[in-house]
C-alpha positions in Angstrom: 6.0 -0.7 -9.0 2.9 -1.4 -10.9 0.5 -4.0 -9.6 -2.8 -5.1 -10.7 -5.7 -7.2 -9.0 -4.4 -10.0 -11.2 -1.0 -9.7 -9.6 -2.6 -9.9 -6.4 -4.3 -13.0 -7.3 -1.0 -14.6 -8.3 0.5 -13.6 -5.0 -2.2 -15.1 -3.0 -2.0 -18.4 -4.9 1.8 -18.5 -4.6 1.4 -18.0 -0.8 -1.2 -20.9 -0.7 1.4 -23.1 -2.4 4.1 -22.2 0.0 1.8 -22.9 3.0 1.1 -26.3 1.4 4.7 -27.2 1.2 4.8 -30.3 3.5 8.6 -29.9 4.0 8.0 -26.7 6.0 8.5 -27.7 9.7 8.8 -25.9 13.1 10.1 -22.2 12.8 10.0 -22.1 9.0 6.3 -23.1 9.1 5.6 -20.5 11.8 7.4 -17.9 9.8 5.4 -18.7 6.6 2.1 -18.7 8.6 3.1 -15.3 9.9 3.9 -14.0 6.3 0.5 -15.4 5.2 -1.4 -13.6 7.8 0.4 -10.2 6.8 -0.4 -10.8 3.2 -4.0 -11.5 4.0 -4.3 -8.3 5.9 -2.8 -6.3 3.1 -4.7 -8.1 0.5 -8.1 -7.5 2.4 -7.4 -3.7 2.3 -6.6 -3.6 -1.3 -9.8 -5.5 -2.1 -11.8 -3.2 0.2 -10.3 -0.2 -1.6 -11.4 -1.5 -5.0 -14.9 -2.0 -3.7 -15.0 1.5 -2.2 -14.0 2.9 -5.6 -16.6 0.8 -7.5 -19.4 1.9 -4.9 -18.4 5.4 -5.2 -18.7 5.3 -9.1 -22.1 3.7 -8.8 -23.4 6.4 -6.5 -22.0 9.0 -8.8 -23.6 7.4 -11.8 -26.8 7.1 -10.1 -27.2 10.6 -8.5 -25.0 12.8 -10.5 -25.1 11.1 -14.0 -21.9 9.8 -15.5 -20.3 7.6 -18.1 -21.0 4.1 -16.9 -18.5 2.7 -19.3 -15.5 4.1 -17.6 -13.4 1.8 -15.5 -11.4 3.0 -12.3 -7.7 3.1 -13.2 -6.9 0.6 -10.4 -9.1 -1.9 -12.1 -8.5 -1.2 -15.7 -5.5 -3.4 -16.1 -7.3 -6.3 -14.5 -10.3 -6.1 -16.8 -9.2 -4.4 -19.9 -6.7 -5.7 -22.5 -3.5 -3.7 -22.6 -3.8 -0.4 -24.7 -7.5 0.2 -24.1 
């Protein structure tokens, strides 16, 4: 499975649309809310991991020197066109 931050963004908006479905009632609504909570928890960890990678690269570039033009693999698909 190959996912990017763009895919995560799409999943979050899809979940928001499901939560906005006014036809969801009772147990179905409770299940969707629980699903949204789980998605939020996982998403938070994915975003925190991306921030950690960027922070580590900044420190490496600042203190050890480095190529400031490189992009972490986990972020490359989100920010660079395919094939770069």
